[in-house]
C-alpha positions in Angstrom: 93.9 102.8 95.8 92.9 100.1 92.7 96.2 97.9 93.7 95.0 97.8 97.9 91.3 97.2 96.6 92.7 93.9 94.9 95.6 92.8 97.3 95.5 94.6 100.2 97.5 96.9 102.2 100.1 94.7 103.2 100.5 93.1 99.8 101.2 96.3 98.4 104.0 97.3 100.9 105.6 93.9 100.4 105.2 94.2 96.8 106.9 97.8 96.6 109.5 97.8 100.2 110.3 94.2 98.6 111.0 95.3 94.9 111.3 99.1 94.7 115.1 99.9 96.0 115.2 102.8 98.6 114.7 106.1 96.3 115.1 104.7 92.9 112.8 104.0 90.3 111.0 100.7 90.3 108.1 98.4 88.4 104.9 97.2 89.4 102.4 95.6 87.3 99.6 93.8 88.3 101.1 90.1 86.7 104.2 91.4 88.9 102.0 91.8 91.9 100.1 88.5 91.8 103.3 86.5 91.5 105.3 88.0 94.3 102.4 87.6 96.3 101.9 83.8 95.5 105.5 82.6 95.8 106.7 84.7 98.9 103.5 85.9 101.1 101.2 82.7 100.4 102.9 80.4 99.4 106.1 81.0 101.6 104.6 82.8 104.9 101.4 82.0 105.0 102.2 78.8 104.2 104.6 78.2 107.2 101.6 79.9 109.4 98.9 77.9 108.8 100.7 74.2 108.4 102.8 74.9 111.8 99.4 75.6 113.6 97.5 72.6 111.5 100.6 70.0 113.1 99.9 71.8 116.6 96.4 71.3 116.3 97.0 66.9 114.8 99.1 66.7 116.4 98.9 68.3 119.9 95.7 69.4 120.4 96.4 72.7 120.0 99.2 73.1 123.2 102.5 74.3 122.2 105.2 72.4 124.2 108.2 73.7 125.1 110.8 71.3 124.2 114.6 72.3 122.8 116.9 69.4 122.7 120.1 69.0 121.1 119.3 69.8 117.2 119.1 66.1 115.1 118.1 67.7 112.0 120.9 69.0 109.5 119.7 72.9 110.1 118.6 74.7 113.0 116.2 77.1 113.2 117.5 78.5 116.2 119.9 79.5 114.5 119.2 80.7 111.8 116.6 82.8 113.1 118.9 84.8 115.9 121.2 85.0 113.0 118.6 87.7 111.9 119.3 90.8 114.4 122.8 91.7 112.8 121.5 91.3 109.4 118.5 93.2 109.4 120.0 96.0 111.2 122.7 96.1 109.2 121.0 95.7 105.7 117.9 98.8 107.7 121.1 100.9 108.6 121.9 100.9 104.9 118.1 101.7 104.0 118.6 98.0 102.1 115.1 97.7 103.1 114.1 95.2 100.3 116.7 93.2 101.1 116.3 93.3 105.0 112.8 91.5 104.0 114.4 89.3 101.8 116.6 88.1 105.0 113.4 87.5 106.6 111.3 85.5 103.6 114.7 83.5 103.6 114.5 82.0 107.0 111.3 81.6 106.3 111.6 79.0 103.7 114.0 77.4 105.7 111.4 76.8 108.0 109.2 75.5 105.6 111.9 73.0 104.8 112.8 72.3 107.6 108.8 70.3 107.6 109.4 68.3 105.2 114.0 67.4 106.7 111.8 66.9 110.2 108.4 64.6 108.9 106.3 65.5 112.5 104.0 63.0 110.9 106.5 60.1 110.8 107.5 61.7 114.4 104.1 61.6 115.0 103.4 58.0 114.1 106.5 56.3 115.3 105.5 58.0 118.8 109.0 60.3 118.9 106.8 63.0 121.3 110.3 64.8 122.5 111.8 65.4 119.1 108.5 66.3 118.0 107.8 68.7 120.3 110.9 70.1 119.4 110.6 70.4 115.7 106.7 72.1 116.4 108.2 74.9 119.2 111.1 75.7 117.2 108.4 76.2 114.0 106.4 78.2 116.5 109.2 80.2 117.9 110.6 80.9 114.5 107.4 82.8 113.4 106.9 84.7 116.0 110.4 86.2 115.3 110.0 86.9 112.0 106.8 88.0 112.9 108.0 90.7 115.3 109.5 92.2 112.4 107.1 91.7 110.1 105.6 94.2 112.0 107.6 96.8 110.9 107.0 96.4 107.2 103.2 94.3 107.3 101.9 95.3 110.3 98.2 93.6 109.6 99.7 90.8 108.6 102.1 90.4 111.6 98.9 91.1 114.1 97.3 88.5 112.4 100.1 85.8 113.2 100.3 87.1 116.7 96.6 87.1 117.5 97.2 83.5 116.1 99.8 82.7 118.1 98.6 83.6 121.4 101.5 85.7 121.4 102.6 88.7 124.5 105.9 89.4 123.5 105.8 91.7 120.7 109.3 93.9 121.5 112.2 94.2 119.6 114.3 92.9 122.6 112.2 89.5 122.2 114.2 88.5 119.3 117.8 88.3 120.4 116.2 85.3 122.5 115.4 82.1 120.8 112.8 80.3 123.6 110.4 82.6 125.0 107.8 81.3 123.1 105.8 79.6 126.3 103.7 76.6 126.8 100.2 77.7 125.8 97.6 76.8 123.3 97.7 78.1 119.9 94.7 80.5 118.5 92.3 80.1 115.3 94.4 80.1 112.4 93.4 81.7 109.5 94.1 82.4 105.8 97.1 85.2 105.8 96.7 85.9 102.2 95.0 83.6 99.1 96.8 82.3 96.6 95.5 83.9 93.4 94.8 82.1 90.1 96.8 84.2 87.4 94.1 84.1 84.5 90.8 84.3 87.0 93.0 88.0 88.9 94.0 89.3 85.9 90.4 88.5 84.3 88.9 90.3 88.0 91.1 93.5 88.0 90.6 94.6 84.2 87.0 93.9 84.4 
């Protein structure tokens, strides 16, 4: 109850599922909870969703344009997203829940790196509209697919992502296709996870 009070249900669910192997003992401390919350949930997943929505709002007035071209950058988010189905299915079949979650976070990290590779701000500045729309669509579609998977692990967070992106098809079948998201306007962005100041959070917990 105290962990939920200070971190929320989904952050606790994520930690237990990610860090403690199925059927085995594991460690849980306030320090480790803060570290995992900040690194995976706030800096990786939350940052990805916020950055993406922010760029769609800034560069395309909140409208996601369905543009998919031959990948112009170092790697394809489409490929990475579609590879998840077999990877996650095999890991979950073998009760390797933490490893399945890590595969999802790896794609989220790749999506954050993709933003740095593609530099949407420069595409906008140079009026390279087709590539910019492709980049933003690829990011939104990757987030959609991640949210569908995450529904099984951190459902409240997945629901927040669905609402922010106006995602209607939340079925597992939908993750097998990259291009389900239709051209539409995004919802209102909200912070998924707070990034904690380590010392301040510890003081708050121990009172």
